[in-house]
C-alpha positions in Angstrom: 6.6 15.4 -9.3 5.3 13.5 -6.2 8.1 12.8 -3.9 8.5 9.0 -2.2 7.5 10.8 1.2 4.1 12.7 0.0 3.5 8.9 -1.3 4.0 7.4 2.1 2.7 9.7 4.6 -0.8 9.6 1.8 -0.5 5.3 2.0 -0.3 6.1 5.7 -3.2 8.7 5.7 -5.1 6.1 3.8 -4.1 3.3 5.5 -5.8 4.8 9.3 -8.6 5.4 6.9 -9.2 1.8 5.8 -8.3 0.5 9.8 -11.3 3.3 10.8 -13.6 2.3 7.9 -12.7 -1.8 8.5 -13.6 -1.0 12.6 -17.0 0.9 11.6 -17.9 -1.9 9.1 -17.3 -4.5 11.7 -19.9 -2.7 14.0 -22.3 -1.4 11.9 -22.2 -5.3 10.3 -22.7 -7.0 14.0 -25.8 -4.2 14.9 -27.2 -5.0 11.6 -26.9 -9.0 12.1 -27.9 -8.8 15.8 -31.4 -6.6 14.4 -32.2 -9.2 11.6 -31.6 -12.2 14.1 -34.0 -10.9 16.4 -37.0 -9.6 13.0 -36.2 -13.1 11.2 -33.8 -15.9 10.3 -30.7 -14.6 9.1 -30.4 -14.9 5.0 -27.1 -14.6 3.0 -25.7 -11.3 2.8 -26.9 -10.5 6.8 -22.7 -10.3 7.4 -21.6 -9.0 5.0 -20.3 -5.9 6.3 -18.6 -7.8 8.9 -16.4 -9.3 6.2 -15.7 -6.4 4.0 -14.5 -4.6 7.4 -12.3 -7.6 8.3 -10.7 -6.9 4.4 -10.6 -3.0 4.9 -8.9 -3.9 8.4 -6.3 -5.8 6.9 -6.0 -3.5 3.7 -5.1 -0.7 6.3 -2.7 -3.0 8.7 -1.0 -3.7 5.7 -0.7 -0.6 4.1 1.1 0.7 7.3 3.6 -2.0 6.8 4.1 -1.2 4.0 4.8 2.4 4.7 7.2 1.7 7.1 9.2 -1.3 5.0 8.8 -0.7 1.3 10.0 -3.9 0.3 9.3 -5.5 -3.1 7.6 -8.3 -1.1 5.2 -6.4 1.1 4.4 -4.0 -1.7 2.9 -7.3 -3.4 1.3 -8.5 -0.2 0.1 -4.7 0.3 -1.5 -4.7 -3.2 -3.1 -8.5 -2.8 -4.7 -7.3 0.4 -6.1 -3.5 -1.8 -7.8 -6.5 -4.8 -9.0 -8.5 -1.9 -10.6 -5.4 0.1 -12.3 -4.1 -3.6 -13.4 -7.6 -4.1 -14.9 -7.2 -0.7 -16.3 -4.4 -0.9 -18.2 -4.8 -4.2 -19.8 -8.0 -2.9 -21.0 -6.2 0.4 -22.4 -3.9 -1.8 -24.1 -6.4 -3.8 -25.8 -8.4 -0.7 -26.9 -5.0 1.3 -28.6 -4.0 -2.3 -30.5 -6.9 -2.7 -31.0 -7.2 1.4 -32.7 -3.4 1.0 -34.8 -4.6 -1.3 -36.8 -6.9 0.9 -40.4 -6.1 2.1 -41.0 -4.8 5.3 -37.4 -3.9 6.6 -36.6 -1.3 9.4 -33.0 -1.7 9.0 -32.8 0.5 6.0 -30.8 3.5 7.8 -27.6 0.5 8.5 -28.3 -0.5 4.8 -27.7 2.4 3.7 -24.5 3.2 5.9 -23.2 -0.3 5.2 -23.4 0.6 1.3 -21.7 4.2 2.2 -19.0 2.3 4.5 -18.3 0.1 1.7 -18.0 2.3 -1.2 -16.1 4.6 0.8 -13.3 1.7 1.6 -13.7 0.3 -2.2 -12.1 3.9 -2.8 -9.8 4.0 -0.4 -8.0 0.4 -1.2 -8.3 1.8 -5.0 -6.0 4.8 -4.6 -4.2 2.6 -2.0 -3.3 0.4 -4.8 -2.4 3.0 -7.4 0.1 4.7 -4.2 1.6 1.5 -4.1 2.3 1.3 -7.4 3.8 4.6 -7.7 5.8 3.9 -4.6 7.5 1.2 -6.2 8.4 2.8 -9.3 10.3 5.7 -6.9 12.0 2.9 -4.7 13.0 1.3 -8.1 14.6 4.6 -9.3 16.2 5.3 -6.1 17.5 1.8 -6.0 18.7 2.1 -9.6 20.2 5.4 -8.4 22.3 4.0 -5.5 23.6 1.0 -7.4 24.8 3.4 -10.3 26.4 5.8 -8.0 27.9 2.7 -6.2 29.0 1.3 -9.5 30.8 4.7 -10.4 32.4 4.7 -7.3 33.6 1.5 -7.6 35.1 2.5 -11.2 36.8 5.6 -9.7 38.4 3.3 -7.2 39.8 0.5 -9.5 41.1 4.0 -11.9 43.0 5.1 -8.4 44.1 1.6 -7.5 45.5 1.1 -11.4 47.2 4.8 -11.0 48.8 3.8 -7.6 50.2 0.5 -9.1 51.8 1.9 -12.1 53.8 4.2 -10.1 55.4 1.1 -8.1 54.8 3.1 -5.0 57.2 6.3 -6.3 55.6 9.7 -6.1 54.5 10.9 -9.5 56.7 14.0 -10.6 55.3 16.2 -13.8 56.7 18.4 -16.3 55.0 20.5 -18.1 51.7 18.6 -18.0 53.9 15.4 -18.6 54.5 12.8 -15.6 57.5 11.2 -15.7 59.0 8.6 -13.2 62.0 10.1 -10.7 
């Protein structure tokens, strides 16, 4: 069974990967945008690697926050960021594929790199969302066990207090397994 610690380390690794993919995609998109502006007028989708890179970057930062503070609200925020990263990556692939089909485009290698980064980012977001669900399950189980232990402990304390009150402060004397008050 996968422990909470393994899930957290996997989530941290994927978050660092997402941050790296986001920064790389932003840089690649900026280079591609400057080249497309030099060659021709910019078209719809020229900046899509930048926007998907921003989504991946935010997803990675939220993932690091989620690994540090494992509250329900942060896990929901991170899941939403993963979904936004998925959407941004899928749109990036669609826009860049359309751009790559333009005749006479000299930025084919940039388009291929942008699609590759987007596919890696989509995979990372998918795995991160799955790990967040696993982490939420283990945290819920941990909280249930803590609550169960706390209730059991308070029940034992209540029984002890009842026994102490029934003896009225007098020590209990036992004869052959039976208790008797002096």
